[in-house]
ROMARNU-741131 format. One record per residue (C-alpha): residue in one letter; x, y, z. Coordinates in steps of 0.02 Angstrom, whole numbers, plus 32768, in hexadecimal, padded with zeros to 4 digits. Example, Ala and Ser with C-alpha at 12.3 -4.5 7.8 and 13.67 -1.06 7.14 Angstrom:
a82677F1F8186/s82AC7FCB8165/
This chain:
mB57FE6B494EB/qB4D7E68994F5/pB45EE7189504/rB3F6E739959D/qB34FE6F895A6/qB2C3E77895B9/lB247E7589633/pB18FE74C9611/kB13FE7F09630/qB0C1E81096C1/lB006E84A9690/sAFCEE8BA970C/lAF05E8E49711/rAEB5E9519791/fADFEE95D9790/lADCFE994984D/gADC1EA4E9810/pADEAEA859776/fAE11EA1096EB/qAEF0E9F096E9/aAF49E97E967F/sAFFFE96B9664/lB077E8E89623/gB118E8E99666/gB103E98396DB/yB0D8E9E9962A/pB01DEA1A961C/tAFC1E9C9957D/pAF9AEA2E94F2/eAED1EA8094FA/sAE63EA499479/rADECEAD3943B/tAD4AEA819451/kAD80EA3194ED/kAD49E977949F/iADE6E93A94C3/eADF3E94F957D/aAD3EE91A9592/lAD5FE86E9551/lAE03E87895B7/iAD99E88C9652/fAD1AE8299629/lAD83E79095FF/aADE0E7A29693/mAD59E7B79717/eACFBE72596C4/aAD9FE6C596BA/nAD56E612970A/rACF7E5E5966D/vAD10E5E395B5/hACBFE6659548/rAC65E63B94A7/rAC77E6C49424/eABB9E6E993FB/sABA7E71294C1/lAC47E79294A8/vABFAE7E6940F/gAB57E7FA9475/lAB91E85294FD/lAC0FE8B894A3/fABBDE8DB940C/pAAFBE8C39420/dAAA9E9389398/qAB24E90F930C/pAAF7E899927C/dAB2CE7E092BB/eABC1E7C89222/vAC01E8769253/aABEEE86E92F2/rAC68E7C692F3/tACE2E8079296/nACEFE8A6930D/lAD08E824939D/rAD92E7C99330/qADE8E871931B/tADCFE89293C7/lAE28E8069407/nAEB7E802938B/rAED7E8BF93CA/lAEB3E86E9471/rAF4DE7F39460/kAFB4E868940F/aAFA9E8FA9492/iAFBFE86B9516/kB051E82794BB/dAFDBE76F94C7/kB051E71D9450/eB0FAE72A94AC/aB0B7E7109556/mB0D4E66795A3/pB068E60F95D2/pAFE1E6869559/fAF6CE70095BE/lAEE4E6C8953F/lAEA0E61E951C/iAE65E61E9472/sADF4E5A093FB/rAD91E5C9936A/eACF5E5D793C7/sAD23E61F946C/tAD98E68B94DB/qADCBE668958D/fAE47E6BA9603/nAED8E65C9638/rAEDDE66596F4/dAF82E61296EC/sAFDDE69A9694/nB044E71396CB/cAFBBE79796ED/tAF88E7EA97A0/lAEE8E82F97AC/dAEB4E88E984D/vADFBE845985A/wAE3AE7979859/tAEA9E7C098FE/lAE0FE826994A/qADAAE77D992A/qAE26E7259978/gAE37E79B9A0D/lAD79E7899A22/rAD6BE6CC9A15/gADF0E6AA9A9D/cAE88E65B9ABC/eAEB1E5AA9A92/kAE6AE5699B41/hADBBE5D69B29/aADBBE5CF9A5D/gAD14E60D9A3D/kACCCE63B9AFE/rAD38E6BB9B17/nAD64E6CD9BD8/gAD65E7789C2C/rADDCE7359CB9/cAE57E6DF9C51/tAEEAE7449C41/nAF07E6E99B9D/cAE6DE7139B54/mAE72E7CA9B88/qAF1EE7EE9B3F/qAEECE7999AA6/lAE4BE8039AA5/qAEB4E8A89AC3/iAF39E8859A46/gAE93E87499C0/lAE33E9179A11/dAEDFE97B99FF/lAEE3E95B992E/vAE1CE9C49929/rAE3DEA6698F5/gAD7CEA9198C3/pACEBEA37986F/fAD00E9A89801/lAD2AE9EA975E/dAD04EAA497A0/gACDAEB05971B/fACEFEA96967E/fAC5BEA669617/lAC38EA329561/eABC8EAAA94EE/dAB6CEA2D9484/sAB62E9999506/iAAEDE99C9584/qAAF3E8EF95A6/fABAAE90A95DC/dAB7CE999963C/eAB06E92E969E/wAB78E8BD96BA/vABF3E93496FC/lAB7BE9719772/gAB4CE8CA97B8/yAC00E89C97E3/rAC21E95A982C/eAB86E93898A4/rABAFE89F98D5/lAC6BE8B798FD/qAC32E95C9944/qABDDE8EA99CD/dAC4EE86799D4/iACE2E90C99F5/lAC60E95A9A7B/aAC5EE8C29AD6/gAD20E8929AC7/lAD48E94C9B0F/qACC1E9349BA4/qAD0FE88A9BD2/lADCAE8BE9BB8/aAD83E9689C1D/hAD44E9079CB8/yADD4E86F9CA9/lAE5CE9079CBF/eADE4E9669D48/tADE8E8C89DB9/rAEA8E8AE9D9A/gAEBCE9649DE3/eAEFFE9A49D47/yAE88EA459D41/aAEF5EAC39CBE/sAEE3EA3C9C36/aAE2FEA009C5D/vAE14EABD9C4B/mAE4DEABB9BAE/iADE6EA2E9B6A/aAD4EEA799BC0/rAD69EB119B5B/rAD78EAAC9AC2/qACBFEA779AEB/iAC8CEB199AFD/eACC4EB5D9A52/lAC6BEACF9A0A/eABC6EAEE9A6B/pABCFEB909ACE/wAB24EB879B20/dAB63EADF9B5F/eAB4EEAEE9C17/aAB92EA5B9C66/aAC44EA949C05/qAC21EB329C3D/rAC0AEAF69D00/qACB2EA7B9CFA/vAD0AEB319CBC/mACD1EB8F9D53/rACF4EB0B9DC5/lADA4EAE39D84/lADE0EB999D83/aAD8BEBAC9E33/yADDBEAF49E5B/qAE99EB449E26/gAE7AEBEC9E90/qAE2DEC519DFA/rAD86EC959E53/nAD7EED379DDE/aAD8CECD49D44/aAD18EC459D75/lAC95ECD49D9C/rACC7ED379D01/qACADEC869C96/fABEFEC8F9CE7/qABCDED3A9CAA/iAC1DED089BFF/lAB89EC699C01/sAB07ECDB9C46/qAB15ED5C9BBF/tAB2BECD69B36/lAAA5EC7C9B63/dAA31ED129B5D/dAA63ED3E9AB1/eAA64EC9D9A6E/lA9C0EC519AC9/gA985ECE19B32/vA97FEC729BD1/eA9EEEC7A9C73/pAA63EC009CAD/tAA1AEB699D14/tA9F6EB669DD0/eAA8EEADD9DE3/tAB0BEB649D73/aAAD2EBE09DE5/vAAF1EB889E85/lAB9FEB669E4F/rABA6EC1C9E25/dAB7CEC339EE0/fABE3EBA99F24/iAC74EBFA9ED6/aAC50ECA29EFB/mAC3EEC7D9FBC/aAD06EC309FAB/gAD93ECAA9FC8/dAE0CECE19F52/kAE89EC669F9D/rAE7CEBBA9FE4/pAE70EBC8A0A4/fAED8EB4BA105/hAEF5EB16A1B8/lAF87EAC7A1C1/pB027EA85A22A/tB0C4EAEBA217/rB10BEA7EA15E/eB19FEA10A163/tB225E9CBA0E2/iB1DAE926A0BE/vB262E8A7A071/gB21DE8309FEA/rB149E80C9FF5/dB147E84F9F36/aB0F3E7B39EF9/eB07AE7B69F95/lB061E8679F80/aB034E8589EAF/tAFC1E7CB9EE0/iAF65E8479F7C/hAF64E8D69F02/qAF0AE8629E75/qAE7DE8279EF0/lAE5DE8E09F4C/aAE47E91A9EA4/nADBEE8949E71/tAD29E8BE9ED6/eACEAE81F9EDE/hAD70E7FE9F5B/rAD2BE84A9FE2/lAD8CE7E6A079/iAE43E7C7A065/sAE96E775A106/lAF43E77AA11E/vAF78E6D4A18A/gB00CE69FA1C0/sB06DE669A276/gB0A3E70BA2DA/gB13AE75BA2A9/iB11CE720A1E9/gB118E7DDA1C6/kB045E7EFA1B7/tB037E89EA20A/rB0C0E8E7A183/lB089E8A9A0F6/aAFD9E8DEA11D/vB01AE994A142/eB086E9A1A0A8/tAFD2E96AA045/gAF7FE9EBA091/wB012EA79A063/rB008EA4B9FBE/vAF38EA419FB6/aAF4AEAF1A002/tAFD7EB3D9F91/nAFECEADC9EFC/yAF1AEADF9EE5/vAF23EA099EF8/gAE6CE9C49EEF/pADB8EA2E9EE4/fADC2EA7D9F8F/lAD85EB3A9F70/hAD67EB45A035/gAE11EB04A06E/vAE75EA89A0C8/yAE65EA52A177/fAED4E9FDA1EE/vAE90E9BFA27B/pAF07E96CA317/lAEA1E8D5A36D/aAF2FE895A3D8/gAEF5E90DA46F/vAE39E8F3A45E/aADE9E884A4D0/tAE66E81AA522/aAE17E7E6A5B6/tADE8E747A5A0/dAD3CE751A5F6/qACF7E7DAA5AA/pAC25E7A1A565/fAC30E7AAA494/sABC4E833A4AC/gAC52E89EA4FA/iACD1E85EA478/mAC70E883A3E4/nAC59E93DA440/qAD13E95DA44D/lAD37E917A39C/vACA8E98DA342/tACFAEA18A3B5/aADA3E9F9A366/vAD66E9F6A2C7/aAD07EA92A2DA/eADA2EAEEA330/aAE0AEABFA29D/lAD81EB0FA221/gAD86EBA4A288/fACC9EB79A2AF/aAC54EBB1A34F/fABCCEB64A387/sAB28EBC5A3AD/gAA99EB89A3EC/sAA4CEAE7A431/rAA4DEA84A39E/pAAD6E9DFA39F/pAB82EA22A380/qAB90E990A2E6/qAAE8E9CCA2A4/qAB43EA88A2A1/lABE2EA49A266/tAB84E9E1A1DF/nAB1BEA8CA1AB/fABC2EAE2A198/lAC15EA6BA12C/qAB72EA5FA0B5/nAB9FEABBA019/kAC47EAC1A02D/sACD6EA6F9FDE/iAD4FEA4CA05D/lADEBE9C9A0A0/lADEEE996A14F/iAE93E941A17B/lAE66E8BFA224/dAF0EE89FA267/nAF25E827A2EE/cAE7CE7D1A2DF/eAEADE71EA333/hAE6DE73EA3EF/lADC9E791A3AA/iAD94E709A2FC/tACD9E705A339/aACC5E7B1A342/vAD25E7DFA2BF/qACBFE760A249/eAC28E7ADA289/lAC64E854A258/vACABE831A1BC/rAC05E7C2A18D/sAB7BE849A1C3/tABF0E8D0A15C/lAC03E876A0B2/lAB44E852A0C2/eAB0FE901A0F0/tAB86E96DA07F/eABACE9609FC9/sAC5DE9AA9FC2/vACC3E971A06E/qAD4CE913A04B/fADCBE8B9A0D8/lAE71E894A0DC/vAE89E824A189/tAF23E7E2A1D5/sAF0BE74FA259/rAF64E698A284/eAECEE64DA245/rAE4EE673A1B7/lAD99E6AFA1DA/nAD4CE61CA186/vACD8E69DA143/rAC80E667A085/sACD2E703A02C/eAD6EE6F4A08A/wAE0BE702A004/lAE9EE6A6A04D/qAF5BE6FBA045/aAFC2E668A0AD/lB04DE6C9A0E3/dB10FE65BA102/gB1C2E69AA136/lB216E701A0A6/pB282E6A3A030/fB318E649A06C/pB399E5E8A035/vB3A5E531A022/nB44DE4D0A014/gB4AEE4E39F8C/dB474E59A9F45/aB500E5E39EFB/pB527E69F9F63/vB4FBE70A9ED0/eB436E6BA9EE2/lB454E6CB9FA0/eB466E76A9F80/kB3C1E79F9F2C/mB366E7429FBC/sB2EEE79BA037/aB31AE753A0D1/vB3D5E767A0BA/qB3ABE82AA07A/lB33EE840A115/fB3CCE7F5A183/iB461E864A13F/qB3D9E8FEA140/rB3C3E8EBA1FA/aB461E8C7A22C/qB4B0E96BA1DD/qB428E9C5A233/vB478E975A2DC/dB528E972A299/sB553EA13A214/gB605E9A6A205/fB5A3E8FFA1EA/vB5D8E8C5A135/vB5CDE806A0D9/dB676E7C0A0A5/eB6EBE740A0F4/gB748E7C2A15D/nB6BBE7F7A1D6/gB6C5E76DA250/gB68EE6E6A1DE/cB5DDE741A1A7/tB5DCE701A104/lB53DE700A086/pB537E637A09D/tB540E64DA165/iB4B7E6DFA162/gB443E65CA0D9/eB459E5DEA168/iB418E62FA1EA/cB382E676A187/rB366E5CCA148/mB36BE587A20B/vB2E0E5FAA23F/rB279E5E5A195/gB27FE68EA157/iB20DE6E1A1E7/pB22EE786A1DA/lB213E7B5A291/aB2A3E71FA2BC/iB31AE771A246/eB2EFE81AA296/lB31EE7DEA336/aB3ACE777A307/aB40AE806A2A7/pB43CE873A329/wB4A7E7E9A382/vB531E805A30F/rB565E886A371/mB594E809A3F1/mB5AAE775A387/tB5DCE730A2DE/cB56EE6EAA273/tB5ACE64AA276/eB59DE659A332/iB4E0E68AA315/aB4B5E5F3A29A/rB4FEE587A329/eB497E5CEA3BE/iB3F5E5B8A362/eB421E512A32F/hB447E4EBA3E0/nB3A1E52CA417/lB349E4E0A37E/dB384E43BA3C0/gB347E454A473/lB2B1E47AA426/tB290E3F4A3BC/sB298E379A43F/sB22BE3D3A4B2/mB1B5E413A437/aB1A2E399A3AB/hB0D7E39DA397/vB0F8E45AA371/pB116E490A2B8/eB1D5E4C4A27F/rB1B0E57AA260/hB169E581A2FF/rB214E539A34E/sB281E59BA2F7/mB220E630A331/rB229E5F1A3E2/aB2F1E5D1A3D1/vB30EE694A3A0/fB29BE6C2A42E/nB2EBE654A4C0/hB3B0E6A4A472/sB367E745A470/wB327E738A50F/aB3DCE6E6A543/lB430E77CA4FF/lB3DAE7FFA56B/dB41EE81DA61E/aB39FE805A6BD/aB375E8B5A6B8/eB334E8C3A601/qB2E6E81CA627/qB283E850A6A7/tB261E8FAA641/iB20FE88BA5A1/aB1C0E814A601/qB16BE8AEA66E/lB14FE909A5DF/sB0C4E87EA591/vB049E8AFA603/fB00FE96CA58D/rAF9AE948A506/gAF9CE9C3A47E/gB04BE9F9A489/fB0A1EA77A51C/dB0F6EB18A51E/rB1ADEB10A58A/kB179EB7FA61C/tB0D8EB01A635/aB15FEA54A615/qB1C6EAB5A6A1/eB134EACEA719/vB108EA1FA701/tB19FE9C9A6E8/gB221EA36A721/aB26AEA1DA678/sB2F7EA9BA644/lB2FEEAEDA5BA/sB3AAEA94A57D/qB34EE9EEA5AA/lB2C3EA12A530/aB33EEA58A4A7/gB3B4E9A3A4C8/lB305E945A4B6/lB2D7E9AFA40F/dB396E995A3C4/kB372E8C4A3F2/sB2CFE8DBA38D/fB269E8B1A436/lB205E948A420/qB1D9E9A7A399/rB1C2EA74A38A/vB11FEAC0A348/dB0F1EB6FA33B/eB03AEBBDA349/dB00BEC5EA325/gB0C0EC97A371/vB0C5EC17A3FD/tB14DEBA1A409/rB104EAF5A43D/fB14AEA49A444/qB0F9E9AFA43B/mB12BE8EAA427/qB0F1E875A394/eB067E816A3E9/vB0B4E769A3DA/lB154E7B1A435/rB0E1E7F9A4A8/qB092E752A4DA/yB149E6FFA4E8/aB17EE786A55E/aB0CEE772A5C4/eB0FFE6B5A5CD/kB19DE6F5A62B/lB14CE777A687/aB0DDE6E3A6DE/aB17AE673A6E8/mB1CAE6F7A75A/gB137E71AA7C0/gB133E7CFA7B8/eB08AE7D4A75A/tB01EE803A7FC/aB08FE89AA821/vB0A2E8F0A77F/fAFF1E8DBA739/lAFB9E934A7EA/qB045E9B8A7C6/hAFF7E9C3A718/cAF41E9D6A74C/hAF6AEA61A7C0/tAFDEEABBA751/yAF44EAAFA6AF/lAEB6EAE6A72F/nAF16EB62A77F/fAF46EB92A6CA/vAE82EBBAA6B0/tAE55EBFFA749/qAED6EC7DA731/rAE8DECB2A683/sADDEECCCA6EA/qADFBEDA0A6DA/dAE50ED90A628/lADB4ED51A5ED/rAD49EDDBA628/gADC6EE6FA605/tAE3BEEB8A591/rAEABEE05A558/qADF9EDA4A52F/lAE2FED71A48A/kAEDCED45A4C6/aAE8FECE0A54B/lAE21EC80A4EC/aAEBCEC50A463/eAF15EC1BA4FC/iAE8EEBA5A557/rAE5DEB69A4B7/rAF1FEB44A489/eAF31EADAA52A/iAE7BEA85A526/eAEAEE9E2A507/nAF29E9E3A5A9/iAE92EA48A617/rAE0DE9B5A5E9/vAE9DE93BA62E/aAEBEE996A6BB/wADEEE9BEA6ED/hADE6E8FAA6C9/yAE85E8CAA73D/aAE31E94FA7BF/lAD7EE8FEA7C9/tADD6E842A7CB/hAE34E86CA85D/dADBFE8E3A8BF/qAE1CE98EA8AA/fAD7BE9E8A8B1/eADD3EA8AA8F0/sAE22EA98A850/iAD94EA6DA7FE/gAD1FEAEFA84C/kADAEEB70A820/aADBAEB5BA76D/aACF8EB3DA751/dACC9EBF5A743/tAD53EC18A6B2/lAD3FEB69A66A/aAC81EB84A659/lAC8CEC2FA612/fAD15EBF8A590/yAC8BEB61A559/yAC06EBF0A551/mAC72EC76A4F7/rACA1EBDAA47A/sABE9EBA5A45F/wAC28EAEEA4BC/sAB83EACBA506/vAB66EA2BA4C5/eAC23EA00A52D/gABF9EA6DA5B9/vAB5AEA0CA5EF/tABC6E978A5E5/lAC5DE9ABA640/fABF9EA02A6C3/kAB72E976A6E3/dAC0BE8F7A6FD/aAC60E965A76E/vABC0E982A7C9/eABA3E8BCA7DF/rAC59E893A811/vAC59E92FA88D/qABBDE8F0A8DB/qABFBE83EA8FD/gAC74E892A973/lABF5E91FA9C9/gAC30E974AA56/eAC30EA19AA97/eACC7EA5EAA4D/tAC85EA18A9B4/aABD5EA7EA9B4/vAC11EB00A960/tAC7FEAB3A8D0/lABDFEA43A8BC/gAB67EAECA8C0/kABCBEB3CA836/lABE5EAACA7C6/lAB0FEA89A7C5/aAB14EB50A794/rAB80EB26A6F9/qAB1BEA89A6CF/gAA7EEAE4A6D9/wAAB7EB71A66C/fAAEAEAF2A5D1/tAA44EA9FA601/fA9F8EB37A5CD/lAA6CEB63A53D/qAA20EAB2A4F1/gA96DEACBA4F8/qA951EA85A5A4/hA90BEB1CA5FD/vA8AAEAA9A691/aA933EA43A6B6/aA9A1EAD6A6B0/qA940EB2EA721/rA930EAA4A794/lA9F8EA8DA79B/lAA0DEB36A7B3/qA9ACEB42A842/eA9F2EABBA8A9/sAA91EB15A881/lAA47EBA6A8E1/nA9FAEB4FA96C/gAABDEAF7A99E/lAB10EBA0A984/qAAAAEBF8A9FE/aAAB0EB60AA6E/aAB72EB64AA68/nAB5CEC38AA6C/aABBBEC45A9CD/tAB7BECE8A9BA/vABE1ED2FA923/dABBFEC88A8C8/tAB13EC80A8C2/vAB2DED17A846/yAB4EECBEA7B2/tAAAFEC47A7D3/lAA3EECD3A80B/nAA61ED27A769/fAA4DEC8FA6E7/lA9A5EC5DA74B/aA963ECFFA72D/vA991ECDCA674/vA93DEC3BA674/tA8A4EC69A6D0/yA86EED0DA66E/tA88EEC8CA5D7/lA816EC24A624/gA79DECC2A636/nA7B7ECEBA6FC/yA7DFED9EA6D9/eA7C9EDD6A7A3/qA823ED3DA7D2/aA8ABED5DA75F/nA8BEEE0CA78E/qA8CEEDDEA84A/fA95EED6DA82A/vA9CFEDDEA7C3/tA9A1EE5DA831/nA9E7EDFDA8C8/gAA80EDD9A871/lAAA6EE8AA82E/aAAACEEAEA8E8/iAB1EEE34A913/sAB92EE79A880/eAB86EF2CA8B8/sABABEEFEA94E/iAC6FEEC6A915/aAC74EF25A886/dAC77EEC0A815/sAC6CEEFCA768/yAC59EE62A6FE/rABD2EE2CA76A/iAB6DEEDEA76B/aAB83EEE0A6BD/vAB1FEE26A6AF/aAA9EEE5BA71C/nAA7EEEEFA6CB/nAA74EE9BA613/iAA04EE1EA65C/lA99AEEA3A6B1/sA996EEF9A5FD/qA958EE63A5A3/iA8BAEE5BA62A/aA895EF03A617/yA89DEEFBA555/lA82BEE67A549/qA79FEEBAA5C8/gA7A3EF5EA550/dA7FFEFBDA5C5/yA880F00BA550/eA8B5F0A3A5BB/kA8E3F021A64B/aA922EFAFA5CD/kA99AF031A588/eA9CFF077A631/tAA19EFD0A66B/cAA59EFA3A5D0/eAABEF04AA5CC/tAAF4F00EA681/sAB2CEF6CA642/lAB78EFC6A5AF/tABECF030A622/fAC2FEFBCA692/eAC5DEF3FA5F3/rACCAEFDEA5AE/kACFFEFE3A665/iAD66EF48A660/dAD6FEF42A59D/nACF2EEA4A592/qACE0EEB2A4DE/wAC8EEDFBA4C1/sABE5EE3CA53A/mABFAEEF2A4E3/gABD2EEA3A44C/fAB23EE68A493/sAB0BEEF3A4F5/lAB07EF72A463/tAA96EF04A405/nAA20EEF4A488/lAA32EFC2A494/gAA07EFB7A3D2/rA971EF4DA3DC/vA92EEFD5A46B/aA953F063A3F7/yA8FCF00BA36F/aA85AEFDCA3CA/qA867F09AA406/nA85FF0C9A348/dA91AF127A35A/yA958F0C2A2C1/eA9E7F133A2AB/tAA17F0FCA364/aAA04F051A34D/rAA71F044A2A8/tAB0AF0A0A310/hAAFAF01DA3A0/yAAE3EF81A325/lAB82EFBFA2D0/eABECEFEBA35E/sABB5EF22A389/lABE2EEE1A2C4/tAC8FEF33A2E4/iACA9EEC6A386/rAC5CEE3BA34C/kACE1EE38A2B1/sAD70EE5CA335/mAD37EDBBA38A/gAD28ED5DA308/dAC74ED2EA329/rAC29ED00A272/rAB75ECDFA2BF/gAB7AED86A314/eABA1EDEDA271/aAB18ED99A223/iAAA0EDD4A2BC/cAADCEE61A2BD/lAABDEE86A1F4/nAA10EE4AA1FF/yA9F1EEDDA287/lAA42EF5DA209/gA9C3EF1AA192/dA935EF37A1FA/aA966EFE0A23D/aA98DF017A174/kA8E3EFB5A140/aA880F033A1C3/aA8E5F0B8A18B/gA896F0A1A0D6/dA943F068A08D/yA910EFD7A043/aA9A2EFCB9FC3/eAA1BEFC8A065/aA99DEF54A0CF/aA9C4EECCA02D/nAA75EEE9A03C/qAA91EEBCA0F7/yAA1AEE3BA0F3/nAA77EDE8A062/aAB2CEE0FA0BB/sAAD7EDBDA14E/lAA86ED23A0EF/aAB3BED0CA095/iAB86ECF1A13E/aAB0CEC7DA172/kAB26EC13A0E6/eABC2EC0AA10C/iABCCEBCEA1BF/gAB3CEB56A19F/dAACCEBAFA204/lAA0FEB7CA1BB/sA9BAEBD3A247/sAA0AEC80A203/vA9EDEC62A164/aA94CEC43A173/iA935ECE6A1DC/sA995ED5EA14C/lA932ED1AA0C9/sA889ED33A10B/rA8CCEDE0A13A/lA908EDF6A086/gA83AEDC1A055/fA806EE4BA0AE/tA877EECDA068/hA841EE899FB3/lA798EEAD9FF0/aA797EF4DA019/qA80DEF6A9F6D/qA776EF1F9F16/qA7D1EE8D9ED3/pA75AEDFA9EF5/nA7CCED6F9E9D/eA863EDA19EE5/aA800ED9E9F89/wA7A9ECEE9F6E/sA853EC959F2A/sA89FECEC9FE1/fA820ECB1A046/kA800EBF6A009/eA8DAEBDDA024/aA8B7EC1AA0D2/lA82FEB99A0E5/qA898EB26A0AE/qA93FEB39A10C/aA8DFEB68A1B9/qA90AEAE2A228/aA898EB11A2AF/lA7DBEB42A2B8/pA801EBF2A2EA/gA85FEC23A23F/qA7E2EBBBA1E5/lA74EEC17A223/dA7A5ECC7A20A/aA7B5EC89A14B/lA705EC54A15B/vA6C3ED00A185/gA729ED56A0FA/iA6E4ECD4A075/aA62FECF6A0B0/tA654EDBDA0B0/lA688ED889FED/iA5FAED309FC1/sA567ED89A01A/qA52FEDD89F73/sA548ED479F09/nA507ECBC9F8C/pA4ADECFDA01A/tA46EEC61A052/lA514EC0BA065/aA55DECA9A0A9/aA4CFECADA12F/nA4FBEBF8A15B/lA59EEC1FA15A/aA588ECC4A1DC/nA51CEC4FA248/qA59DEBD8A252/iA639EC32A288/hA5D0ECBBA2FF/eA599EC10A374/hA63FEBB7A378/pA698EBB3A40E/aA74DEBBDA3B0/tA709EC7FA366/tA77EED06A399/tA722EDACA3C2/eA750EE0EA341/tA709ED7FA2C2/rA677ED60A31E/qA65AEE23A302/lA664EE0DA244/aA5F2ED83A254/aA575EDCFA2A1/tA572EE79A224/lA54AEDF0A1B1/qA4B5ED93A207/sA460EE53A221/nA48AEE6AA160/lA446EDB1A10F/pA3A2ED48A116/qA3A0ECC0A194/nA372EC24A15B/pA3B8EB92A1E3/sA418EB0CA1A6/eA46DEA90A1F3/tA4FEEA7BA190/sA59FEA69A20D/iA63AEAC3A20A/dA69DEA3DA1B2/qA62DEA20A127/lA616EAD9A107/iA6D8EADDA0FC/dA6DAEA2FA069/mA656EA9DA01D/iA6C5EB40A003/lA75BEAD29FE3/qA712EA8F9F4F/mA6BDEB309F14/nA6FDEBB29E81/pA678EC269E78/eA65BECC29E01/iA671ED4A9E5F/
């Protein structure tokens, strides 16, 4: 028997950390002077060249006589060979001659530094030029970095050789820099792939090497926040702050502080607004690709493109849920789904109208309310600033140009907003990343049954069939429903999910063989008549046609008529418009013609858009469009009209939600009524719809809506439409005023008043008189404004209309306040509040309480002012009015500051500032900052005051806000730079946009400063201030 041959032992060397060497798994013996280890280290690290003995002598024995040193080297080399059993190694570890020595890289040896160096170089394809996007490069780099246990040869040195220690130190520093660069690149790579936990581990290793590395610290903060660990991210900032203070005596950079604020603004949980989650079959590869793209912040626009019914929406919704619940992607501020199938469906709308509806749909999904006269798109962009958000825009194909504009401008003006878009065609935007969707994987001829069972298309068919028929099984005894037959069905419909979902319910009436035969028959007919249409579209049409044929006549009529709805419908309205019974809706739901959607506890139904369009074709072919659209029109305009009192009373919040839920249907109804002369219905709905638009701050769309209505009604003007025209002109005038066009608004309201008075529509003039008064006092004519509102009040009192009486008294209060008649302002405002409480009009009560607070403040009754502001704040919170909350908090700060409680004032202003930043209201941001600046001045904190005033100046988007900040700056520098302060005070005092309070502050400054006339403009002064950083 031959003795078993012993395998050569592997020499394992580890230098990345404390020195370790082992042979065959056992540690090599340690030497007393470490010279043996030092020689092994040097030879292994410099294995790429031959080393003459004199150079080794100089390295290891520099201070010894030449002969003694050579002897010591020879002995050290022999001991090294003995320690590593070099003579037994095949091939040997050392290549030795009389004059030189070299480590043999081909020997059975591993060295962690070699592996690291290989990882640092990159994969074979990129050798020497490591690519941070190459998976092979990064995998190889990670293998090398995983071997690092600490600094190169940590703790290893020779007491009698400075040369060796310097050589070690040089290597240690070079490797440290290479390791840091590698860690940074690997962490970035993992972050862009969405592997946040792994990326955190790598970034923390960077911090262990360099605790003051703020880039690595920021990455850890960011990644922790991405994973929902907001508090841990903020603690990381505190740790960094302490480290920098202890080690360097400095604070974190502005970039790091901004990130801290960015994270602090996010909630503890990732917010979301998504449809109900449904089971998704297959699409694992697509989901993985989408997730990887979303994790990469450079991929800011991802388009899921495919034909109708291919499953784009379901894939997008599933992505949204994974983003929300599994913390996929960097979306600290949430993921929001925006359904667009029912938006701007009228074909004759101007582009501006389409854009407004698109922007409104996005804002509503975000829970963002417009305010003021700035364009909605600008307000939306401001809201999205400094937020990391994923917006899912679903069904964009009919809005391509508008979506292109929205996406382009948002990507240009924000840094962290990403879009996931579903459409039948791509957007063709430069930054677009395309994900083309086809059907689910389906069988081809010859696939074995075991393979068929794994295919997503087959799985979906079986799942759907079992949903409608619990007894359905796949076997020979089930009427021929075998896997090959099901596979054939899926192949014929090209794996299209909607086609499969429509075909599967047929199993209740037919065998799978019969289903396949019917689809084939329909396809044969379509092949000749639709030869120019792609095969997948013919497959879908074939299923649609047969599904339609399986419906009875009543079901066909119902589904065709249901196509008039936009954005879904509820059971009650479906019955009212189409006569559909509950059993018919249930049947259409079972047959996959309808989908059930639960929204805020309300059950609604909807059709997939491609199926709705098919049903609309059938409705047109039936010739029943006019009657059903007319019924739809009357139903929804009556729906609006019936909520008139609700919007003004106890059901206010519910009515707002109900109208918002049906707004797409209401828009369709309004447009149909205008184009088919249903002016009576328009006139009845105008008041409530206008109030809804006002309460939602949809003033831009309000102008367009009522302007178009006015033009249409004027074309068919007659005595019967005079009142409707007058009402529409009044609403157009009010929304025009809200857009800042005061003179045009006054003309429209006056025209409305003239027409309504001529038509003897006395009650209808009340709205016009009230808001004509508001426009008039805004233009400075208090006497005429008072007359208008007094006339309107008399009419309201004559019919005992509490709502109108409250509105009139509120306007009288504002006029009195502006005239300095605070007693009358208080009296009329209290009257307004009494009537608002009577009908429980919470929305209006919020305004009245704020006005009462302002009156009390003007009378130096700060505690009463505070009480009113707090009650108003409570109402604003219950209404979800974030801007109103910010306003109340600022007023509470004013009351605290006036009472001398500067700490409380600062708290209130900061709370207001946080909300203003959250909602992107830059004007409110500037107001809060200016008030903070004056509070810091009162507390003798000049540096903090300067920072607040300067930021206010930068954030203010209009002159009034800039002038408020400038008067604060002038006050601040009045001692250090009296000449500039005087120039500022003069310009502010004379500027027409200056508010009364700011003009008074400027006048006080003027009286205490030297007057040196200057021709410097206000814009030049602003530029000068923004470039200053004075010593205060």
